[in-house]
N, C-alpha and C positions, 0 to 999 in steps of 0.2 A: 565430524558431525555423527548421531546416529538418528535414524528414521525408525519409527517401530509403529507399522500399522496395526491398530488394535481392533477395527470394524469395519465393514463395509454395508451400506445400506441394504435389505434383501430385495429392494425394489427399484434400485439404480445404483448411481456409480458413488454417493455420498461416502466421506470417508472420516474416520476417527482416528489419530494417531497422536505420538509423539515425537517432537525433533529436541535432539538432547545437544544441545551445544556449551562449550567453557565459562560461558554467562548463566547459565540454567535450562531447565528444560520447558519446551512451549506446547502447549497442548493444541492438536489442531481439531480442527478450522480454527484460524487465529484471523481477527483484525490486529493491524499495528496501528497503532497510532501513528500520525504523519509529525515529525521532528524535525522540519525542515533544514532550521539554522541550528541545530543544539538544540532547542526546545518547542514543546507541543505549544503551540499559541496560546497563551491565556492559562494554563495550568502549570504550578511549579511540581516541580519532582515530587516532594512530599505526598503531595493530593495525587498523583498521578500513581504514585506506587498504592498509597492505602486507599483511595476510594475506585480509582479504575482500574488498576493491577494490572496491567498489561505486561505480558513475557517477551515482550518485543517491541521496541519502536522503532523508528525510520528517520532517516537523516538523508540529506542529499550532497551530494558528490561537488555540483556544480557550483553550490552555495555557499557550502563552506569551504571549497576553495580560494571564492573569493574575497568571502569573510568567514572564521579572521584569520583566513588563509592556513596552510596546512605547517607552516613555521612553528606557529602558535598552538596549534593542536599538539604537535609533537611535542613541544617542551612542555606542555601539561601533562604528556603520558599518555596520550589519545585521548579520543573522542568521550569515552566511558570517564575518565578521570577531569575532564574540563566540564562535562556539564555534571558530573556528580551522581551518575546513573550506574548502579552494579549489575542490571539484567543484560539484556541482547539486544544489538542494534546492528539493523540492515543499512546497507547504503545504496542508494539509487544509483548508477553511474552516470547521470547528467544527460543522458541522451534524450528523454523527453523535452529537458529545458532547451537542448538545440534545438529541439522540434518548435518549439512553442516561441523560439528567437527568430521566426523564419525571415525577417526581415533584416537581420541583423549577423546574420551567420552565411558562411560559405562552405558547402559540402564537397569534400575530392577523396580519393581512396586513401591519402597518407591519414586524413583525419576531416575534422571539422576546427577552421577559422571562425571566433565570433567575438562580438564586441558587448563590455559588460552593459549589462541593463544599470550600473550603480553608476560609473563614471566616463562610459564610452570609451576604454582601454581594450586594446584588442589581445584576445589569447588562442591559444590555438590545444586543442583536445584530439591527442591520438590512442588509440586503445592502450599503447604502451603507457603511456603517463597517467594516464586514467586508473590504469592498476596500481601505478605508483603512488598516486593521490590517494586510491583507497586504503593501502598499504598506511599509508600516512594518517590518514582518519582513523583508521583500526576498528573497524566495523568486524563484527562476527560473520555476518552475511554481506559479500560484495559482488557487486553485477556487472555482468559484460557490458563493455561499450557497445553499443547499436544505434539506428538510426529509426526512429518512430515517425512512420509513414503518417502524414494527414488523410483526413477523410471527405470529401470520395479521395481517392486515390487513384490515377490512372494504371491500369495494369500491368502496361510494359514497365513502368516507373518503380510497382509497386516488388516486380520481378527482379530489376537491377538493385536496386536498395535491399531487397531480402538476401540476395546473393552476396552483397558488399559486407552486411550484417556477419555473414556467415564468414565472412573472409577475415573480417575485424576481430571474429571471436576466435579464430586459429591464434591469430596475432596475441591477443589478450590470453590465450592459455600459456602460450610459449614464452611469454615477457614474465607471466607471474610466478612462472617456474624458476626464471632467473632473479626473481625479486625477494629478500628474504624478509620473514617476519619483522615486525619493529617492537612489539610488546610481547607478553608472557602468555599468550593464548593464539589458540588456531585462528584460522580464516576460512569460509565456506564458500566456493564461489557457484553462481548459476548463470548458465547462458539464458538467451532470450529467443523464443520464439517471433517470427515476425511473419509477414505476408499478407498484410490490410485486411479485406474481408474477400479474400478468394480464395475458396475452399482446398485448390492443388496447390496453390503455393504455401496456405497453411501447412498440409500435409506432407509437402517437400521439406519446409524449415522446422515441423517437430519431427520428420525423423533425423534431420543432420543433428540438431539439437541432442537426440536420443542418442545419437552414435556417440556422441564426444564422452559419453558416461562420468558426467560432471554428478555431486551429490544433490543437487535437486535442479527444477530447470523452473524457468519464468515463461510466462505469456506477457507480449507485449502489444503496443498498438492497438489496442481497445479502449472502449470508452473515451475515445475522442471525438464523438459527434454521430456516431453511426445509430442505426436503432439497437433498440435492447435486442431484438429478437436477432440480427445480424450477431451481436456479441456472443450472444448463447450458440448461434448455430457455429462461430469459430471455434468457440472451448469446447464444444462437444466433439469437433472434426480431431483437436488438437490433445485434450485428456485420453482420445481411444488408443492415441500411440504414443505418447509420452510412458515411462516405465512405471509402474503402480507401487514399485518398493522405494521411490522417490519421491519427496515432497513438490507439490505445484504452485506456483504462488503467479495470481493473475495481479498483472500492474494497473494500479490507479483507480480500482472499482472498489465500490461505487456507490448506490443508492441501497437500504437496505434489501431491497426485493431483489437488487440485483446479485447481492452476498449470497442469499439465501438459492436462488436459482444456480448460481454456478456453484455452490456448495453440491447442488443435486448434481451437476456434472462432474464433480471430481475434484475440485480446487479445493486447497488447502490454506492458502494462505492469500491475505488481502491488504490493500492501503488506499486510503484517499483521504483527500481534505476535505470532503463533504462535512463530517460531522462538525469540527474545528470552524469551518468557513460560514458553513449556513448556521450553526449557531451564533455566531458574532452577530451576522444579518436577522436574527429573532425566530430561526426556523428551527424547530425541537423535532425530532423523532419521536415515536412512541408506539407500541404494539398496537394501537387500534388507529393507528394513522399519524399525518403530519400536523404541526401547531404552528401558524403564524402569530407569537405572542404579540406583535404589535397590534394586532385588531382588535377592536374597540369592544369585540364582545367577550374580552376577557377582562375588560374594566373593572370588575366587582366581582369577579370569580374567584374567591377565597379559598378555593380547594388547592391541594397539592397540587404540584406543577406534574408529578406522575405518581399517582397512588401504588404504581408496583415498589416504591421505593429502590431504585436501582442505585442509586449513591444519595449521601446523605442530603444532597441540594432539594431532592423531590419532595421530600416532606417538611423540611425545615422554611422553604418557601414556598407562597402560592402564587399563582398566575398572575391575580392582579397586582401582588408586588413586583414581578418580573416585569409585566408590561411597564410597569410605572417605571423601572429602572431602564428600558429603554427609551421609554418617554422622553425624560431627564438625560439621555444620551451619558448614564453613568457607567463605567468601566464594568463594575460589578455585576450588572447585567448579562455583559457578553461573556464573562468569566462561570457565571453560572448555567447558561445555556451550554457554554463548552464541554463543561465536567458534566451536565447530564445525558447531552448526545455521545460523548465518548465513551459514558458507562453504559448508555441502550446499545450501542456499537460492540462493546467486549460482552456483554447480556446476551445479545442477540448469538453471536458464533458459540457461546457456551451452551446456551440452551440446544443448539442445532446438535451441538457435539454429545449431551445429555438424550437425544431424540435417536441419536446415528446408533448411540451404544444399544439404546433400550429397543431399538428395531421398529419404531414407527415414525421415522423423519419424515418420510412423502407425505402422510396425512398431515403429519402437524406445520410440514411447510406450506402447504396448499393451503392451509388453514390460514396461516398467518400472512401470506401474500394475500390474501384476499382481505385482511382486518385492515394491513398496514397502507391499502393503496385507497388511503380517504384524505381528504383535506377536513378537519374537523373545524 
């Protein structure tokens, strides 16, 4: 992997850069649509490429391991070929899913025993076999196995968990060095900063992760219920420590406002299910605020879904028609809303990049945050 830093905002830490991987170049800051089980839900690959046009999408180790299973993915020639996607893919290691299965898992030093949410069968994840699974899946960027702590989290638990995540990281690196590539392209490994919402722990973890010398670094354990201001505070602590010449990925974040505020703090990469999940439930994100398209106020509004025409659906269909589709529970409504939201998220990070390069990011960001913080 190569990372080239092209510009930094004159009034802060916001950065524009490029990440070059074997499946193409990624312009940062970037939002990665979430394709948990080998599909960005509700959007087929042709539309994803031609309308939303992301340089990279995300898959999930936990879900792909359970279905279709790594053996099927290997027989297909890796996830890229299995899902017919010739651009970059990042896989989350499954640490967040382990966190979310709190009633059905047991964490110990060796790894995590968990019960499948599908059929109740038991499985065991270790730093070593998670590296092997991600080799089999074949993503371009693969993540260290970590524990994502809940919020709120007791200080002593957060400290013990952080140190275990660091020990797991050492095991990931050691095993990855012994595990050969399975396909004809390289994989890049990112470790993950933890430490809950405690500044001293975040500082210790960021310093440890920076010392590893990986090609890129991630920040985990945020956007798990803490107030936005605490998220920004932790991000600020960590980005002040992580190397400037390597990309920084804030996992699982977030709202459009969260994304702009964290870009301002020096984050380069984001992912979140919000644009797809909220879209399926009728919430549309726009530059002027959020729309609940199910509301009666849109019943006879024949204006375009979004006159900015970010994607073709925005001018092809009216708000009234989209509301009708949700009212009659037609799947097309969920697809249209998903395409719009993903298009908006990609538009937002690309506009942020333009303003970083132009040197006026801070003023633009402040104006956009004010505009978007409304219910229409």
